[in-house]
N, CA, C and O atoms as a GROMACS GRO file, in nm:
protein
  468
    1MET      N    1   0.189   1.399  -2.302
    1MET     CA    2   0.198   1.255  -2.323
    1MET      C    3   0.100   1.216  -2.433
    1MET      O    4  -0.010   1.269  -2.441
    2PRO      N    5   0.141   1.124  -2.517
    2PRO     CA    6   0.051   1.078  -2.623
    2PRO      C    7  -0.063   0.995  -2.564
    2PRO      O    8  -0.048   0.931  -2.460
    3GLY      N    9  -0.175   0.998  -2.632
    3GLY     CA   10  -0.291   0.920  -2.588
    3GLY      C   11  -0.279   0.774  -2.627
    3GLY      O   12  -0.191   0.735  -2.704
    4ALA      N   13  -0.369   0.693  -2.573
    4ALA     CA   14  -0.368   0.548  -2.597
    4ALA      C   15  -0.387   0.515  -2.744
    4ALA      O   16  -0.323   0.424  -2.796
    5LEU      N   17  -0.475   0.588  -2.813
    5LEU     CA   18  -0.496   0.561  -2.955
    5LEU      C   19  -0.372   0.592  -3.037
    5LEU      O   20  -0.338   0.518  -3.130
    6LYS      N   21  -0.306   0.700  -3.004
    6LYS     CA   22  -0.184   0.735  -3.077
    6LYS      C   23  -0.078   0.627  -3.061
    6LYS      O   24   0.003   0.604  -3.152
    7LEU      N   25  -0.077   0.562  -2.947
    7LEU     CA   26   0.021   0.455  -2.922
    7LEU      C   27  -0.024   0.320  -2.975
    7LEU      O   28   0.052   0.223  -2.969
    8GLY      N   29  -0.146   0.310  -3.026
    8GLY     CA   30  -0.192   0.186  -3.088
    8GLY      C   31  -0.269   0.092  -2.998
    8GLY      O   32  -0.274  -0.028  -3.024
    9ALA      N   33  -0.330   0.143  -2.892
    9ALA     CA   34  -0.408   0.056  -2.803
    9ALA      C   35  -0.524  -0.010  -2.877
    9ALA      O   36  -0.560  -0.124  -2.847
   10ASP      N   37  -0.582   0.060  -2.973
   10ASP     CA   38  -0.691   0.002  -3.052
   10ASP      C   39  -0.641  -0.119  -3.131
   10ASP      O   40  -0.712  -0.218  -3.145
   11LYS      N   41  -0.520  -0.109  -3.183
   11LYS     CA   42  -0.462  -0.221  -3.258
   11LYS      C   43  -0.436  -0.341  -3.167
   11LYS      O   44  -0.449  -0.456  -3.210
   12LEU      N   45  -0.398  -0.314  -3.043
   12LEU     CA   46  -0.378  -0.421  -2.946
   12LEU      C   47  -0.509  -0.499  -2.926
   12LEU      O   48  -0.509  -0.622  -2.930
   13ILE      N   49  -0.619  -0.427  -2.906
   13ILE     CA   50  -0.749  -0.491  -2.887
   13ILE      C   51  -0.787  -0.571  -3.011
   13ILE      O   52  -0.832  -0.685  -3.000
   14ILE      N   53  -0.769  -0.512  -3.128
   14ILE     CA   54  -0.803  -0.580  -3.253
   14ILE      C   55  -0.717  -0.706  -3.270
   14ILE      O   56  -0.769  -0.811  -3.307
   15ASN      N   57  -0.587  -0.695  -3.245
   15ASN     CA   58  -0.498  -0.810  -3.258
   15ASN      C   59  -0.538  -0.922  -3.161
   15ASN      O   60  -0.541  -1.039  -3.198
   16LYS      N   61  -0.567  -0.884  -3.038
   16LYS     CA   62  -0.608  -0.985  -2.940
   16LYS      C   63  -0.740  -1.049  -2.982
   16LYS      O   64  -0.759  -1.170  -2.967
   17TYR      N   65  -0.830  -0.968  -3.034
   17TYR     CA   66  -0.959  -1.017  -3.083
   17TYR      C   67  -0.938  -1.120  -3.195
   17TYR      O   68  -1.003  -1.225  -3.198
   18GLU      N   69  -0.847  -1.089  -3.285
   18GLU     CA   70  -0.822  -1.177  -3.401
   18GLU      C   71  -0.750  -1.305  -3.364
   18GLU      O   72  -0.758  -1.404  -3.438
   19ASN      N   73  -0.679  -1.306  -3.252
   19ASN     CA   74  -0.596  -1.422  -3.218
   19ASN      C   75  -0.640  -1.501  -3.096
   19ASN      O   76  -0.581  -1.604  -3.065
   20ASP      N   77  -0.741  -1.454  -3.026
   20ASP     CA   78  -0.787  -1.521  -2.905
   20ASP      C   79  -0.939  -1.541  -2.913
   20ASP      O   80  -1.015  -1.447  -2.890
   21PRO      N   81  -0.982  -1.663  -2.946
   21PRO     CA   82  -1.126  -1.688  -2.963
   21PRO      C   83  -1.211  -1.655  -2.839
   21PRO      O   84  -1.323  -1.608  -2.853
   22THR      N   85  -1.158  -1.679  -2.720
   22THR     CA   86  -1.232  -1.648  -2.598
   22THR      C   87  -1.248  -1.496  -2.583
   22THR      O   88  -1.355  -1.447  -2.550
   23TYR      N   89  -1.140  -1.426  -2.608
   23TYR     CA   90  -1.145  -1.280  -2.602
   23TYR      C   91  -1.241  -1.225  -2.708
   23TYR      O   92  -1.319  -1.135  -2.681
   24ALA      N   93  -1.233  -1.282  -2.829
   24ALA     CA   94  -1.320  -1.237  -2.938
   24ALA      C   95  -1.467  -1.255  -2.901
   24ALA      O   96  -1.550  -1.168  -2.929
   25ARG      N   97  -1.499  -1.365  -2.839
   25ARG     CA   98  -1.638  -1.388  -2.796
   25ARG      C   99  -1.681  -1.286  -2.692
   25ARG      O  100  -1.792  -1.234  -2.698
   26ALA      N  101  -1.594  -1.256  -2.597
   26ALA     CA  102  -1.625  -1.157  -2.494
   26ALA      C  103  -1.646  -1.019  -2.556
   26ALA      O  104  -1.738  -0.947  -2.517
   27ILE      N  105  -1.564  -0.983  -2.653
   27ILE     CA  106  -1.578  -0.853  -2.720
   27ILE      C  107  -1.709  -0.849  -2.799
   27ILE      O  108  -1.781  -0.750  -2.794
   28ARG      N  109  -1.739  -0.956  -2.871
   28ARG     CA  110  -1.865  -0.959  -2.948
   28ARG      C  111  -1.985  -0.945  -2.856
   28ARG      O  112  -2.079  -0.871  -2.886
   29LEU      N  113  -1.983  -1.015  -2.744
   29LEU     CA  114  -2.093  -1.005  -2.648
   29LEU      C  115  -2.102  -0.865  -2.588
   29LEU      O  116  -2.211  -0.811  -2.570
   30GLY      N  117  -1.987  -0.807  -2.558
   30GLY     CA  118  -1.985  -0.671  -2.504
   30GLY      C  119  -2.039  -0.569  -2.603
   30GLY      O  120  -2.114  -0.479  -2.566
   31ILE      N  121  -2.000  -0.583  -2.728
   31ILE     CA  122  -2.049  -0.492  -2.832
   31ILE      C  123  -2.199  -0.511  -2.851
   31ILE      O  124  -2.272  -0.414  -2.870
   32ALA      N  125  -2.244  -0.634  -2.847
   32ALA     CA  126  -2.388  -0.660  -2.859
   32ALA      C  127  -2.463  -0.592  -2.744
   32ALA      O  128  -2.571  -0.537  -2.764
   33TRP      N  129  -2.406  -0.596  -2.623
   33TRP     CA  130  -2.470  -0.530  -2.509
   33TRP      C  131  -2.473  -0.379  -2.529
   33TRP      O  132  -2.575  -0.314  -2.501
   34LEU      N  133  -2.362  -0.322  -2.577
   34LEU     CA  134  -2.360  -0.178  -2.604
   34LEU      C  135  -2.469  -0.139  -2.703
   34LEU      O  136  -2.538  -0.039  -2.684
   35ASN      N  137  -2.484  -0.218  -2.809
   35ASN     CA  138  -2.587  -0.190  -2.909
   35ASN      C  139  -2.727  -0.210  -2.853
   35ASN      O  140  -2.818  -0.132  -2.883
   36TYR      N  141  -2.745  -0.313  -2.772
   36TYR     CA  142  -2.875  -0.337  -2.708
   36TYR      C  143  -2.915  -0.217  -2.622
   36TYR      O  144  -3.027  -0.167  -2.632
   37MET      N  145  -2.822  -0.170  -2.539
   37MET     CA  146  -2.852  -0.057  -2.452
   37MET      C  147  -2.875   0.070  -2.533
   37MET      O  148  -2.960   0.152  -2.499
   38SER      N  149  -2.799   0.086  -2.639
   38SER     CA  150  -2.816   0.202  -2.724
   38SER      C  151  -2.954   0.203  -2.788
   38SER      O  152  -3.021   0.307  -2.793
   39GLN      N  153  -2.997   0.088  -2.838
   39GLN     CA  154  -3.131   0.078  -2.897
   39GLN      C  155  -3.238   0.103  -2.791
   39GLN      O  156  -3.336   0.174  -2.816
   40LYS      N  157  -3.219   0.044  -2.674
   40LYS     CA  158  -3.317   0.057  -2.567
   40LYS      C  159  -3.331   0.203  -2.521
   40LYS      O  160  -3.442   0.251  -2.499
   41LEU      N  161  -3.219   0.272  -2.506
   41LEU     CA  162  -3.221   0.407  -2.451
   41LEU      C  163  -3.233   0.517  -2.557
   41LEU      O  164  -3.288   0.624  -2.530
   42ASN      N  165  -3.181   0.491  -2.676
   42ASN     CA  166  -3.170   0.598  -2.776
   42ASN      C  167  -3.228   0.563  -2.913
   42ASN      O  168  -3.229   0.647  -3.004
   43LYS      N  169  -3.275   0.441  -2.928
   43LYS     CA  170  -3.338   0.396  -3.054
   43LYS      C  171  -3.245   0.404  -3.175
   43LYS      O  172  -3.289   0.427  -3.288
   44THR      N  173  -3.117   0.384  -3.150
   44THR     CA  174  -3.020   0.383  -3.259
   44THR      C  175  -2.899   0.299  -3.219
   44THR      O  176  -2.882   0.267  -3.101
   45ALA      N  177  -2.816   0.265  -3.316
   45ALA     CA  178  -2.695   0.186  -3.291
   45ALA      C  179  -2.595   0.265  -3.208
   45ALA      O  180  -2.589   0.388  -3.217
   46PHE      N  181  -2.519   0.195  -3.129
   46PHE     CA  182  -2.417   0.257  -3.044
   46PHE      C  183  -2.322   0.344  -3.126
   46PHE      O  184  -2.288   0.454  -3.084
   47SER      N  185  -2.279   0.295  -3.241
   47SER     CA  186  -2.182   0.368  -3.324
   47SER      C  187  -2.240   0.498  -3.380
   47SER      O  188  -2.164   0.586  -3.423
   48GLU      N  189  -2.371   0.512  -3.380
   48GLU     CA  190  -2.436   0.632  -3.431
   48GLU      C  191  -2.455   0.740  -3.324
   48GLU      O  192  -2.493   0.852  -3.356
   49LEU      N  193  -2.428   0.706  -3.200
   49LEU     CA  194  -2.448   0.800  -3.090
   49LEU      C  195  -2.337   0.904  -3.084
   49LEU      O  196  -2.227   0.883  -3.134
   50SER      N  197  -2.368   1.017  -3.022
   50SER     CA  198  -2.264   1.116  -2.992
   50SER      C  199  -2.169   1.056  -2.888
   50SER      O  200  -2.203   0.959  -2.820
   51LEU      N  201  -2.052   1.114  -2.877
   51LEU     CA  202  -1.955   1.065  -2.779
   51LEU      C  203  -2.013   1.069  -2.638
   51LEU      O  204  -1.993   0.976  -2.560
   52ASP      N  205  -2.083   1.175  -2.603
   52ASP     CA  206  -2.142   1.186  -2.469
   52ASP      C  207  -2.239   1.072  -2.441
   52ASP      O  208  -2.237   1.015  -2.332
   53LEU      N  209  -2.324   1.038  -2.537
   53LEU     CA  210  -2.420   0.929  -2.516
   53LEU      C  211  -2.349   0.794  -2.512
   53LEU      O  212  -2.389   0.706  -2.436
   54GLN      N  213  -2.245   0.778  -2.592
   54GLN     CA  214  -2.166   0.655  -2.585
   54GLN      C  215  -2.104   0.641  -2.446
   54GLN      O  216  -2.108   0.533  -2.386
   55LEU      N  217  -2.047   0.749  -2.396
   55LEU     CA  218  -1.984   0.744  -2.264
   55LEU      C  219  -2.086   0.716  -2.154
   55LEU      O  220  -2.053   0.650  -2.055
   56ASN      N  221  -2.208   0.763  -2.170
   56ASN     CA  222  -2.314   0.732  -2.073
   56ASN      C  223  -2.341   0.583  -2.068
   56ASN      O  224  -2.359   0.526  -1.960
   57ILE      N  225  -2.344   0.518  -2.183
   57ILE     CA  226  -2.370   0.374  -2.187
   57ILE      C  227  -2.249   0.298  -2.132
   57ILE      O  228  -2.266   0.200  -2.059
   58ILE      N  229  -2.131   0.341  -2.166
   58ILE     CA  230  -2.010   0.277  -2.111
   58ILE      C  231  -2.009   0.291  -1.959
   58ILE      O  232  -1.969   0.198  -1.889
   59ALA      N  233  -2.051   0.405  -1.908
   59ALA     CA  234  -2.058   0.424  -1.762
   59ALA      C  235  -2.157   0.327  -1.700
   59ALA      O  236  -2.136   0.282  -1.587
   60LEU      N  237  -2.264   0.294  -1.771
   60LEU     CA  238  -2.359   0.193  -1.720
   60LEU      C  239  -2.289   0.058  -1.706
   60LEU      O  240  -2.312  -0.015  -1.609
   61SER      N  241  -2.206   0.024  -1.803
   61SER     CA  242  -2.135  -0.104  -1.794
   61SER      C  243  -2.036  -0.102  -1.677
   61SER      O  244  -2.019  -0.203  -1.609
   62GLU      N  245  -1.973   0.011  -1.656
   62GLU     CA  246  -1.879   0.023  -1.543
   62GLU      C  247  -1.950   0.005  -1.410
   62GLU      O  248  -1.896  -0.057  -1.318
   63ARG      N  249  -2.071   0.057  -1.399
   63ARG     CA  250  -2.146   0.051  -1.273
   63ARG      C  251  -2.232  -0.075  -1.260
   63ARG      O  252  -2.299  -0.093  -1.159
   64SER      N  253  -2.229  -0.162  -1.359
   64SER     CA  254  -2.307  -0.285  -1.353
   64SER      C  255  -2.256  -0.376  -1.243
   64SER      O  256  -2.142  -0.363  -1.198
   65ASP      N  257  -2.340  -0.467  -1.201
   65ASP     CA  258  -2.301  -0.562  -1.097
   65ASP      C  259  -2.176  -0.639  -1.138
   65ASP      O  260  -2.157  -0.672  -1.255
   66ILE      N  261  -2.092  -0.666  -1.039
   66ILE     CA  262  -1.970  -0.743  -1.063
   66ILE      C  263  -2.008  -0.881  -1.117
   66ILE      O  264  -2.109  -0.939  -1.077
   67ALA      N  265  -1.927  -0.931  -1.207
   67ALA     CA  266  -1.944  -1.062  -1.269
   67ALA      C  267  -2.061  -1.068  -1.366
   67ALA      O  268  -2.107  -1.176  -1.400
   68THR      N  269  -2.111  -0.952  -1.410
   68THR     CA  270  -2.210  -0.950  -1.517
   68THR      C  271  -2.137  -0.919  -1.647
   68THR      O  272  -2.027  -0.863  -1.645
   69LEU      N  273  -2.198  -0.954  -1.757
   69LEU     CA  274  -2.136  -0.929  -1.888
   69LEU      C  275  -2.094  -0.784  -1.906
   69LEU      O  276  -1.979  -0.760  -1.943
   70PRO      N  277  -2.182  -0.687  -1.882
   70PRO     CA  278  -2.139  -0.548  -1.906
   70PRO      C  279  -2.017  -0.508  -1.823
   70PRO      O  280  -1.927  -0.442  -1.874
   71ASN      N  281  -2.014  -0.548  -1.698
   71ASN     CA  282  -1.903  -0.511  -1.611
   71ASN      C  283  -1.776  -0.583  -1.652
   71ASN      O  284  -1.669  -0.522  -1.656
   72LEU      N  285  -1.785  -0.711  -1.681
   72LEU     CA  286  -1.666  -0.786  -1.724
   72LEU      C  287  -1.610  -0.732  -1.854
   72LEU      O  288  -1.489  -0.723  -1.871
   73PHE      N  289  -1.698  -0.696  -1.947
   73PHE     CA  290  -1.656  -0.636  -2.073
   73PHE      C  291  -1.579  -0.507  -2.047
   73PHE      O  292  -1.470  -0.487  -2.099
   74TYR      N  293  -1.638  -0.421  -1.966
   74TYR     CA  294  -1.574  -0.294  -1.932
   74TYR      C  295  -1.437  -0.316  -1.867
   74TYR      O  296  -1.337  -0.258  -1.908
   75LEU      N  297  -1.433  -0.401  -1.765
   75LEU     CA  298  -1.308  -0.423  -1.691
   75LEU      C  299  -1.201  -0.487  -1.778
   75LEU      O  300  -1.083  -0.453  -1.765
   76THR      N  301  -1.240  -0.579  -1.865
   76THR     CA  302  -1.144  -0.648  -1.951
   76THR      C  303  -1.078  -0.551  -2.048
   76THR      O  304  -0.955  -0.546  -2.059
   77VAL      N  305  -1.159  -0.473  -2.118
   77VAL     CA  306  -1.103  -0.379  -2.216
   77VAL      C  307  -1.023  -0.271  -2.144
   77VAL      O  308  -0.914  -0.234  -2.189
   78ARG      N  309  -1.074  -0.222  -2.034
   78ARG     CA  310  -1.003  -0.118  -1.957
   78ARG      C  311  -0.867  -0.169  -1.911
   78ARG      O  312  -0.766  -0.100  -1.925
   79GLN      N  313  -0.864  -0.289  -1.856
   79GLN     CA  314  -0.738  -0.347  -1.808
   79GLN      C  315  -0.638  -0.364  -1.921
   79GLN      O  316  -0.520  -0.332  -1.906
   80ASP      N  317  -0.685  -0.414  -2.034
   80ASP     CA  318  -0.594  -0.433  -2.148
   80ASP      C  319  -0.536  -0.301  -2.196
   80ASP      O  320  -0.416  -0.292  -2.223
   81VAL      N  321  -0.620  -0.199  -2.207
   81VAL     CA  322  -0.572  -0.068  -2.253
   81VAL      C  323  -0.476  -0.008  -2.150
   81VAL      O  324  -0.371   0.043  -2.188
   82PHE      N  325  -0.512  -0.013  -2.021
   82PHE     CA  326  -0.423   0.041  -1.918
   82PHE      C  327  -0.288  -0.029  -1.919
   82PHE      O  328  -0.183   0.035  -1.914
   83GLN      N  329  -0.291  -0.161  -1.924
   83GLN     CA  330  -0.166  -0.238  -1.920
   83GLN      C  331  -0.078  -0.204  -2.041
   83GLN      O  332   0.043  -0.188  -2.027
   84TYR      N  333  -0.140  -0.195  -2.156
   84TYR     CA  334  -0.065  -0.161  -2.277
   84TYR      C  335  -0.009  -0.019  -2.266
   84TYR      O  336   0.110   0.005  -2.290
   85TYR      N  337  -0.096   0.074  -2.230
   85TYR     CA  338  -0.058   0.215  -2.227
   85TYR      C  339   0.054   0.242  -2.126
   85TYR      O  340   0.157   0.300  -2.161
   86TYR      N  341   0.033   0.199  -2.002
   86TYR     CA  342   0.131   0.230  -1.898
   86TYR      C  343   0.255   0.142  -1.904
   86TYR      O  344   0.352   0.168  -1.833
   87GLY      N  345   0.254   0.040  -1.987
   87GLY     CA  346   0.373  -0.041  -2.009
   87GLY      C  347   0.448  -0.002  -2.135
   87GLY      O  348   0.555  -0.055  -2.163
   88HIS      N  349   0.392   0.092  -2.212
   88HIS     CA  350   0.453   0.134  -2.338
   88HIS      C  351   0.578   0.218  -2.310
   88HIS      O  352   0.576   0.307  -2.224
   89PRO      N  353   0.687   0.190  -2.381
   89PRO     CA  354   0.812   0.265  -2.358
   89PRO      C  355   0.795   0.416  -2.370
   89PRO      O  356   0.862   0.492  -2.299
   90GLU      N  357   0.707   0.460  -2.458
   90GLU     CA  358   0.684   0.603  -2.476
   90GLU      C  359   0.625   0.668  -2.350
   90GLU      O  360   0.650   0.785  -2.323
   91ILE      N  361   0.547   0.593  -2.273
   91ILE     CA  362   0.486   0.643  -2.150
   91ILE      C  363   0.580   0.623  -2.032
   91ILE      O  364   0.590   0.709  -1.944
   92LEU      N  365   0.650   0.510  -2.029
   92LEU     CA  366   0.740   0.483  -1.917
   92LEU      C  367   0.845   0.591  -1.899
   92LEU      O  368   0.888   0.617  -1.787
   93LYS      N  369   0.887   0.654  -2.007
   93LYS     CA  370   0.990   0.757  -1.994
   93LYS      C  371   0.941   0.878  -1.914
   93LYS      O  372   1.023   0.954  -1.862
   94TYR      N  373   0.810   0.896  -1.902
   94TYR     CA  374   0.755   1.007  -1.824
   94TYR      C  375   0.759   0.980  -1.673
   94TYR      O  376   0.742   1.072  -1.593
   95PHE      N  377   0.780   0.855  -1.635
   95PHE     CA  378   0.780   0.820  -1.494
   95PHE      C  379   0.918   0.831  -1.428
   95PHE      O  380   0.929   0.815  -1.306
   96HIS      N  381   1.020   0.857  -1.504
   96HIS     CA  382   1.154   0.886  -1.453
   96HIS      C  383   1.214   0.776  -1.364
   96HIS      O  384   1.284   0.806  -1.268
   97TYR      N  385   1.186   0.653  -1.397
   97TYR     CA  386   1.263   0.547  -1.334
   97TYR      C  387   1.298   0.445  -1.439
   97TYR      O  388   1.228   0.428  -1.538
   98ALA      N  389   1.410   0.377  -1.415
   98ALA     CA  390   1.472   0.297  -1.519
   98ALA      C  391   1.403   0.166  -1.549
   98ALA      O  392   1.424   0.106  -1.655
   99ARG      N  393   1.320   0.120  -1.457
   99ARG     CA  394   1.257  -0.011  -1.477
   99ARG      C  395   1.122  -0.010  -1.407
   99ARG      O  396   1.096   0.074  -1.321
  100PRO      N  397   1.035  -0.103  -1.445
  100PRO     CA  398   0.909  -0.115  -1.371
  100PRO      C  399   0.936  -0.149  -1.224
  100PRO      O  400   1.036  -0.215  -1.195
  101PRO      N  401   0.850  -0.104  -1.132
  101PRO     CA  402   0.877  -0.127  -0.990
  101PRO      C  403   0.865  -0.273  -0.948
  101PRO      O  404   0.918  -0.310  -0.843
  102GLN      N  405   0.799  -0.354  -1.024
  102GLN     CA  406   0.783  -0.493  -0.985
  102GLN      C  407   0.866  -0.581  -1.077
  102GLN      O  408   0.877  -0.546  -1.194
  103PRO      N  409   0.923  -0.690  -1.035
  103PRO     CA  410   0.894  -0.760  -0.911
  103PRO      C  411   0.980  -0.715  -0.793
  103PRO      O  412   0.958  -0.762  -0.681
  104LEU      N  413   1.075  -0.625  -0.814
  104LEU     CA  414   1.166  -0.588  -0.706
  104LEU      C  415   1.109  -0.482  -0.613
  104LEU      O  416   1.152  -0.472  -0.498
  105GLY      N  417   1.015  -0.404  -0.661
  105GLY     CA  418   0.962  -0.295  -0.580
  105GLY      C  419   1.055  -0.175  -0.584
  105GLY      O  420   1.156  -0.176  -0.654
  106PHE      N  421   1.020  -0.073  -0.511
  106PHE     CA  422   1.106   0.044  -0.499
  106PHE      C  423   1.202   0.018  -0.383
  106PHE      O  424   1.161   0.007  -0.267
  107MET      N  425   1.329   0.009  -0.414
  107MET     CA  426   1.427  -0.030  -0.314
  107MET      C  427   1.446   0.078  -0.207
  107MET      O  428   1.497   0.049  -0.099
  108ASP      N  429   1.407   0.202  -0.237
  108ASP     CA  430   1.423   0.309  -0.139
  108ASP      C  431   1.292   0.342  -0.066
  108ASP      O  432   1.274   0.454  -0.020
  109PHE      N  433   1.204   0.245  -0.056
  109PHE     CA  434   1.072   0.271   0.001
  109PHE      C  435   1.076   0.316   0.148
  109PHE      O  436   0.980   0.375   0.197
  110THR      N  437   1.183   0.288   0.216
  110THR     CA  438   1.191   0.328   0.357
  110THR      C  439   1.241   0.471   0.374
  110THR      O  440   1.237   0.526   0.484
  111GLU      N  441   1.288   0.532   0.265
  111GLU     CA  442   1.339   0.669   0.269
  111GLU      C  443   1.228   0.768   0.236
  111GLU      O  444   1.132   0.732   0.166
  112PRO      N  445   1.239   0.892   0.285
  112PRO     CA  446   1.140   0.993   0.248
  112PRO      C  447   1.141   1.017   0.097
  112PRO      O  448   1.245   0.999   0.034
  113PRO      N  449   1.027   1.055   0.039
  113PRO     CA  450   1.026   1.084  -0.104
  113PRO      C  451   1.121   1.198  -0.141
  113PRO      O  452   1.141   1.292  -0.064
  114GLN      N  453   1.179   1.187  -0.258
  114GLN     CA  454   1.268   1.293  -0.306
  114GLN      C  455   1.182   1.408  -0.360
  114GLN      O  456   1.072   1.386  -0.409
  115THR      N  457   1.233   1.529  -0.349
  115THR     CA  458   1.157   1.644  -0.398
  115THR      C  459   1.178   1.664  -0.547
  115THR      O  460   1.094   1.727  -0.612
  116SER      N  461   1.286   1.614  -0.602
  116SER     CA  462   1.309   1.624  -0.746
  116SER      C  463   1.384   1.501  -0.793
  116SER      O  464   1.452   1.433  -0.716
  117LEU      N  465   1.368   1.474  -0.920
  117LEU     CA  466   1.434   1.355  -0.976
  117LEU      C  467   1.563   1.387  -1.043
  117LEU      O  468   1.629   1.297  -1.094
   0.00000   0.00000   0.00000
C-alpha cells in the first residue's frame, strides 16, 4: 500500500493551512511548540533534528494532557491525515468492500465473518 505522503497527505495539510485561518493558527502554534521543545531538549530547531529525535518530541505531544496545545496539535494533524489516507480511493480498494461502512454499517454484521473475500 502506498504511504500517506505518496498519496498527498502533506498537500492536504498545506491546503487546509492556506484556506482555514483557525487551522493555520493551530498549526503555527503547534510548530512553535515543536521548536520550543526541540530547543529545550536538543538546543536546535526541530527541523534540524534526526527523525528519531523528532519522533521523540512528537511522542511528547501525543502523551501531553488532553486539551493542551501539544495534544490538540497532535490529534488534529493525526486525525486529518488518517481521514484523508483511509478515505483515499487508492487505499479503499485494499479493504475489499464497495463502499464505506457508514452510514449504513455492515449489513451482514449478524453473520459469522467470512474466511475469504
